[in-house]
Every structure is written in structure tokens, then in C-alpha cells.
C-alpha positions in Angstrom: 62.7 -132.1 -214.2 64.4 -129.5 -212.9 61.6 -127.4 -212.3 59.4 -130.5 -211.0 62.9 -131.3 -208.2 62.9 -127.6 -207.5 58.9 -127.5 -206.9 58.8 -130.8 -204.8 61.6 -129.3 -202.2 60.0 -126.4 -202.1 56.6 -128.2 -200.9 59.1 -129.9 -198.3 60.5 -127.1 -196.9 56.9 -125.2 -196.5 55.9 -127.9 -194.9 58.3 -128.4 -192.5 58.1 -124.8 -192.0 54.1 -125.2 -190.7 54.6 -128.4 -189.4 52.7 -128.0 -185.4 54.3 -128.5 -182.3 53.6 -132.2 -180.7 51.7 -132.3 -177.5 54.0 -133.8 -174.8 52.7 -136.0 -172.5 53.5 -136.4 -168.6 53.9 -139.6 -167.3 53.1 -138.2 -164.3 49.1 -138.1 -163.3 49.5 -135.3 -160.8 51.3 -133.0 -163.7 48.5 -134.1 -166.0 45.8 -133.6 -163.6 47.0 -129.8 -162.7 46.8 -129.1 -166.4 44.1 -130.4 -166.7 42.5 -128.4 -163.9 43.8 -125.1 -165.4 43.2 -126.0 -168.4 39.5 -126.0 -167.9 40.2 -122.3 -166.5 41.7 -121.1 -169.7 40.0 -119.7 -172.7 41.8 -120.6 -176.2 42.5 -117.6 -177.7 41.7 -119.0 -181.4 38.8 -120.7 -180.8 37.6 -118.2 -177.7 34.7 -120.4 -176.5 36.1 -123.4 -175.5 39.0 -124.0 -173.2 42.4 -124.7 -174.0 42.0 -128.2 -172.1 39.0 -129.2 -175.0 40.9 -127.1 -178.3 42.9 -128.4 -180.7 44.0 -125.8 -182.1 47.9 -124.9 -182.3 47.9 -122.1 -179.7 45.4 -124.0 -177.0 48.4 -127.6 -177.6 51.4 -124.7 -177.5 49.9 -123.1 -174.3 49.2 -127.0 -173.0 52.8 -127.4 -172.9 53.9 -124.4 -171.6 51.7 -125.0 -168.4 53.6 -128.0 -168.2 57.1 -126.5 -168.6 56.1 -124.2 -165.7 54.2 -127.1 -163.5 57.8 -128.9 -164.0 59.3 -126.0 -162.7 57.6 -126.2 -159.5 55.5 -123.1 -160.0 52.6 -122.8 -158.3 48.2 -122.6 -160.0 48.2 -119.2 -158.9 51.7 -118.2 -160.5 50.9 -120.0 -163.6 47.7 -118.5 -163.8 49.6 -114.7 -163.1 52.2 -115.7 -166.4 49.6 -116.5 -168.7 47.4 -113.2 -167.4 50.2 -111.0 -168.0 51.2 -112.7 -170.9 47.3 -112.7 -173.0 45.6 -110.4 -170.7 42.5 -110.8 -168.6 40.6 -112.7 -171.7 42.3 -116.0 -171.6 40.7 -116.5 -167.8 36.7 -117.8 -168.3 36.0 -115.9 -164.8 37.7 -113.1 -165.2 38.9 -110.8 -161.3 36.4 -108.0 -160.9 38.1 -104.9 -162.0 37.6 -101.3 -163.9 38.2 -103.2 -167.2 36.2 -106.2 -166.6 33.5 -104.4 -165.3 31.1 -104.4 -168.4 31.5 -108.4 -168.3 30.3 -108.8 -165.0 27.4 -106.3 -164.2 26.4 -106.0 -168.7 24.0 -109.2 -168.3 22.5 -108.0 -165.6 21.9 -104.6 -167.0 20.7 -106.0 -169.9 18.1 -108.5 -168.3 17.0 -105.3 -166.3 16.9 -103.0 -169.6 14.8 -105.9 -170.9 12.5 -106.3 -167.9 11.5 -102.3 -168.1 10.9 -102.0 -171.7 8.8 -105.1 -171.4 6.8 -103.6 -168.3 6.8 -100.4 -170.7 5.2 -102.1 -173.4 2.4 -104.2 -171.7 2.0 -101.3 -169.7 1.0 -99.6 -172.8 -1.2 -102.3 -174.6 -3.1 -102.8 -171.2 -6.9 -101.4 -171.2 -7.4 -98.2 -168.9 -9.9 -98.5 -166.4 -11.8 -95.4 -168.0 -11.8 -97.9 -171.4 -14.3 -100.5 -169.5 -16.5 -97.8 -168.5 -16.5 -96.2 -172.4 -16.9 -100.0 -173.8 -20.2 -100.3 -171.4 -21.7 -97.0 -172.7 -20.6 -98.4 -176.4 -22.9 -101.3 -176.0 -25.4 -99.5 -173.9 -25.9 -97.2 -177.3 -26.0 -100.3 -179.7 -28.8 -102.2 -177.7 -30.6 -98.7 -177.8 -30.6 -98.4 -181.4 -31.3 -101.9 -181.9 -34.2 -101.6 -179.7 -35.4 -98.6 -182.0 -35.4 -100.7 -185.2 -37.3 -103.1 -184.0 -40.0 -100.3 -182.1 -41.0 -99.2 -186.1 
């Protein structure tokens, strides 16, 4: 019975240790609108393809609460973005600024499209018949027609 009580106590402590923070809703609609606008610009670092406004991950919840705290402190949107970027890097922004460390993000897709277009052009060019090949086909047809005529004559 003691073992059961100890196991139950450990399970309860374990559950408390990993409890999630609650989302602190603000009754002020202006604060919630700013949170929503900023949340749409920031990437959830856990999900990586969702904004913190859309994500249910614990980190996204913490980030939303942090934004609420900073809005209550009177910080501007730019100051909040700067804080998040300083803490989590440019990856947290859905639209990272163009600089040396993010150049691949901005130029990469256009470079891939350009390389793909070049490869496609080379493949199509290699497959298309050359003008001399058309003359060769005509010559071959004439030879076949001549052979057929010889077979009819005997």
C-alpha cells in the first residue's frame, strides 16, 4: 500500500512539474488586436510553419503571453519585434529582413527557378531535331521509295 501511495505522489508531482501555462486573455480589445497582428508576423519555433497566433504549442502560448506583457508595458510593435528577433533570431519573423545571413532565403527560390529553367531549356534543345536531320529523313524516304520501285520492276 505504501508503494502505491508513493507512486501516486510521484505521478502527481510529475504532472505539476510539466503543467502548461494558461493563456492570459486581456479584456482590452486593442491589446488583443495588437497581439493578433504581431502573432501573424511571428513564426512558432516549434511548429515552424504556423504563426504563434495559430499555434497551440506551449512555446507559442508563452510568446503570446510575453507579447501581452510587453504591450501592457507600453512597448511599440517594432520594439516587440526587435525583442523577439534578439532572443530567437531572424527565423522567428515570417518576413525576415534582407541581409547577408538571410540572403539565401530571399534569393534562393529565384535562383532555383532560374536553374530549373536553364536545365529545361538545355533538355528541350538537346531533344529537338536539328535542321540537317530533317534533310536526312527526306533522303531516307527517297531511298526507301527507290527500293520499293526496284521491287515492283522485276
